C-alpha positions in Angstrom: 168.5 97.3 133.4 170.8 100.1 132.5 170.1 103.1 130.3 171.3 104.6 127.1 173.3 107.7 127.5 171.3 109.3 124.6 168.3 111.1 126.0 164.9 110.0 124.8 165.8 106.5 123.7 164.5 103.3 125.2 165.9 101.4 128.2 168.5 98.9 127.3 167.9 95.3 128.7 171.0 94.0 130.3 172.6 90.7 129.4 172.1 87.8 131.8 174.7 87.2 134.5 175.1 83.7 133.0 176.1 85.1 129.6 178.4 87.6 131.1 180.1 84.8 133.0 180.3 82.1 130.2 180.5 84.4 127.1 179.5 81.7 124.6 176.2 81.3 122.7 175.6 78.0 120.9 173.5 78.4 117.8 171.4 75.3 117.1 169.9 74.4 113.7 168.5 71.0 113.1 166.0 69.1 110.8 163.4 69.4 113.6 163.3 70.9 117.1 162.7 67.5 118.7 166.4 66.7 117.9 167.6 69.5 120.2 167.4 67.9 123.7 170.4 65.6 123.6 172.6 68.2 122.0 171.6 70.8 124.7 172.5 68.3 127.3 175.9 67.7 125.8 176.6 71.4 125.6 175.5 71.9 129.2 177.9 69.2 130.3 180.7 71.1 128.5 179.8 74.4 130.2 178.1 76.1 127.2 175.0 77.3 128.9 173.4 79.9 126.6 171.5 78.2 123.8 170.0 79.9 120.8 167.2 77.9 119.0 166.8 79.1 115.5 163.3 79.6 113.9 164.8 78.1 110.7 164.3 74.8 112.5 160.7 73.5 112.3 158.8 73.1 115.6 160.8 75.5 117.8 157.8 77.1 119.4 156.2 73.8 120.1 159.4 72.3 121.6 160.5 75.4 123.6 158.3 74.8 126.7 159.4 71.1 126.7 163.0 72.1 126.7 162.5 74.7 129.4 160.8 72.2 131.6 163.6 69.7 131.1 166.6 71.9 131.6 165.1 74.3 134.1 167.6 76.9 135.3 170.7 74.9 134.2 170.8 76.7 130.9 169.3 79.8 129.3 167.4 79.3 126.1 166.8 82.1 123.6 165.2 82.2 120.2 167.0 83.3 117.1 166.4 84.0 113.4 163.6 86.2 114.6 162.5 88.7 111.9 159.1 90.0 113.0 157.7 91.5 116.2 155.1 88.8 116.3 157.8 86.1 116.4 159.6 87.9 119.1 156.4 88.3 121.2 155.5 84.6 120.8 159.0 83.5 121.8 159.0 85.7 124.9 155.5 84.5 125.8 156.7 80.9 125.7 159.6 81.7 128.0 162.6 82.6 125.8 165.4 84.2 127.8 166.4 86.5 124.9 165.9 87.2 121.2 168.4 87.1 118.4 167.8 88.4 114.9 170.0 88.4 111.8 168.8 91.9 110.8 168.4 95.3 112.2 164.6 95.5 112.4 163.5 98.4 114.7 160.1 96.9 115.5 161.7 93.7 116.7 164.1 95.6 118.9 161.3 97.7 120.3 159.1 94.7 121.0 161.9 93.3 123.2 162.9 96.5 125.0 159.3 97.2 125.9 159.3 93.9 127.8 162.9 94.3 129.2 164.0 91.3 127.3 167.6 91.0 126.1 167.8 91.4 122.3 170.7 91.0 119.9 170.0 92.4 116.5 172.3 91.5 113.6 174.2 93.9 111.3 177.5 94.3 109.5 178.0 97.9 108.6 178.7 100.7 111.2 175.4 102.3 110.2 173.4 99.0 110.9 175.2 98.3 114.2 174.9 101.8 115.5 171.2 101.8 114.6 170.6 98.7 116.6 172.6 99.9 119.6 170.9 103.3 119.6 167.5 101.5 119.6 168.4 99.8 122.9 169.9 96.5 121.9 171.6 94.5 124.7 174.5 94.0 122.3 174.7 94.1 118.5 175.5 90.9 116.6 178.2 91.3 113.9 176.9 89.0 111.2 178.5 87.4 109.3 181.5 87.9 111.5 183.9 85.9 109.3 183.8 88.6 106.6 185.4 91.2 108.8 187.5 89.5 111.5 188.2 90.4 115.2 189.9 93.7 114.4 186.5 95.1 113.4 185.4 95.2 117.0 188.2 97.4 118.1 187.7 99.6 115.1 184.0 100.0 115.9 185.0 101.2 119.4 186.7 104.2 117.9 183.5 106.1 117.0 181.2 104.0 119.3 183.3 103.5 122.5 180.4 101.9 124.5 179.0 99.6 121.9 178.7 95.9 122.9 179.4 93.3 120.2 178.7 89.6 119.8 180.3 88.1 116.6 178.3 85.4 114.8 178.6 83.5 111.6 181.8 81.7 110.7 183.4 82.1 114.1 185.8 79.1 114.5 186.8 77.6 117.8 190.4 78.7 117.6 189.3 82.2 116.6 187.5 82.7 119.9 190.4 84.2 121.9 191.0 86.9 119.3 187.4 88.0 119.4 187.4 88.1 123.2 190.6 90.0 123.4 189.3 92.4 120.7 186.5 93.3 123.1 183.6 91.1 122.2 181.1 90.7 125.0 180.5 87.1 123.9 181.0 84.8 120.9 178.3 83.0 119.0 179.1 79.6 117.4 177.2 77.3 115.2 178.7 74.7 112.9 182.3 74.8 114.3 181.0 74.0 117.7 178.1 71.7 116.8 180.0 69.7 114.2 178.0 66.6 113.2 176.1 66.3 116.4 172.7 66.6 114.6 173.7 63.9 112.1 174.5 61.1 114.6 178.0 62.4 115.5 179.5 61.8 118.9 177.9 63.9 121.7 180.9 63.1 123.9 183.1 64.9 121.3 180.6 67.8 121.3 181.0 68.1 125.1 184.7 68.1 124.6 184.5 70.9 122.0 182.3 72.9 124.4 184.8 72.6 127.2 187.5 73.7 124.7 185.6 76.8 123.8 184.9 77.7 127.4 188.6 77.2 128.3 189.7 79.5 125.4 187.2 82.1 126.5 188.3 82.0 130.1 192.0 82.2 129.2 191.4 85.1 126.8 189.3 87.0 129.3 191.6 86.5 132.3 193.6 89.6 131.6 190.6 91.9 130.9 
């Protein structure tokens, strides 16, 4: 872990080496968690290796150990849409690699930093994002990112030069290079990446979209 520069604040859990390398998070929402496995396999085959399972999908906690057993160390699986410390603790107890929340909830952030677990709290305004960062977030999630656009990241860096940002919500595949070049640590994609995969759509096409995202990230990040 590395530490905040501000004295007296909590230690900041570092992002995984895998996330720093791949710089893409796939956000999965489905009718039930048992539908996740083939989609995760298709994403893995396309090189998208950081997977966020959202608690808005029924059965995530029950399915998480099964998925961790199947996919082992080939992907990292985190839990998102976390809004309470109890949910964060349960997810981490079950083996979640990281926690994502759509809000800036200090108790959730603290529950994760105490355990050295990467945490990505959501916010939109400079006040919300700075609050999450100051509390020890691994990176702050700009949500919904489509409402502000990539230029927002560089603007945030003016008053907050060290802040790390992951845009989420409405990030389209072709927008990915702009976010990376603007300074985003990683990008978080849901519908534009997943498409109709949870509705019987082609998993081969999902793998192709995953490869496309990874190629765009790698190209955009090559000059950084």
